[in-house]
C-alpha positions in Angstrom: 0.7 4.7 -12.4 0.4 6.2 -8.7 -2.5 9.0 -8.2 -1.8 12.5 -6.6 -4.6 14.8 -5.1 -4.7 18.4 -6.4 -6.7 21.2 -5.7 -7.4 24.3 -8.2 -6.5 27.5 -6.5 -8.8 29.4 -8.9 -12.0 27.6 -8.8 -11.5 25.3 -5.5 -12.2 22.2 -7.3 -10.4 19.2 -6.0 -9.5 16.6 -8.5 -6.8 13.3 -8.5 -4.5 13.0 -11.7 -2.4 9.8 -12.3 1.5 10.6 -12.7 4.3 8.1 -13.6 6.8 8.8 -10.5 9.2 10.1 -12.6 6.5 13.1 -14.2 5.7 13.5 -10.7 9.3 14.5 -9.5 9.9 16.1 -12.4 7.5 18.6 -11.8 5.2 18.3 -14.5 2.5 18.3 -12.7 3.0 22.3 -12.9 1.4 21.9 -16.9 -2.1 19.7 -15.4 -4.9 22.1 -16.2 -8.3 21.9 -13.7 -10.7 20.1 -15.4 -13.5 22.6 -14.1 -11.9 25.6 -15.5 -8.7 24.6 -17.7 -6.3 26.8 -15.7 -2.8 25.9 -14.8 -3.0 26.3 -10.7 -3.4 23.0 -9.1 -1.6 22.5 -5.7 -1.1 19.3 -4.2 -2.9 18.2 -1.5 -2.1 15.4 0.6 -4.9 12.6 1.9 -5.1 9.4 3.5 -3.3 6.6 1.7 -4.6 2.7 1.4 -3.6 0.0 -0.4 -5.3 -3.2 -1.9 -4.3 -6.9 -0.7 -3.3 -8.9 -3.8 -4.6 -11.8 -2.6 -7.7 -12.9 -1.7 -8.9 -14.0 1.8 -8.9 -17.8 0.4 -5.4 -17.4 -0.5 -4.5 -15.5 2.9 -6.3 -18.7 5.1 -4.6 -21.1 2.8 -0.8 -19.7 3.5 -1.7 -19.3 7.4 -3.1 -23.1 7.6 0.1 -24.5 5.4 2.6 -21.8 8.0 0.6 -22.9 10.9 1.0 -27.2 9.9 5.0 -26.4 9.2 5.4 -25.5 12.3 3.2 -27.7 14.1 5.6 -31.0 12.3 8.5 -29.0 13.9 7.5 -28.8 17.0 6.2 -32.9 16.6 9.7 -33.6 14.9 11.4 -32.3 17.6 12.3 -28.9 16.6 14.0 -26.9 19.5 14.0 -23.6 17.4 10.3 -24.1 16.6 9.6 -25.0 20.3 11.5 -21.8 21.7 9.7 -19.6 19.4 6.6 -20.9 20.4 7.2 -21.4 23.9 10.3 -19.7 24.9 13.1 -21.1 26.7 12.8 -24.0 28.8 14.2 -23.6 32.5 
């Protein structure tokens, strides 16, 4: 579930809550209580976001190596499309 950031209007406490997307779009966050003062006065705040790559660096290197090998084989076999992709149009 996604995490959403809020700030309490009463005590100014910044906090993060996990809500399903449907709960968020149905505005069920309006029923959330502040973790500090227990009042239902949270305002959504927007912060920088990040994402995590689900592949390890070893997996990424392996995929790139395979892709390079396949492209190399295509060029060696005279695949004109692969050659144009790499070197551009030959005049």
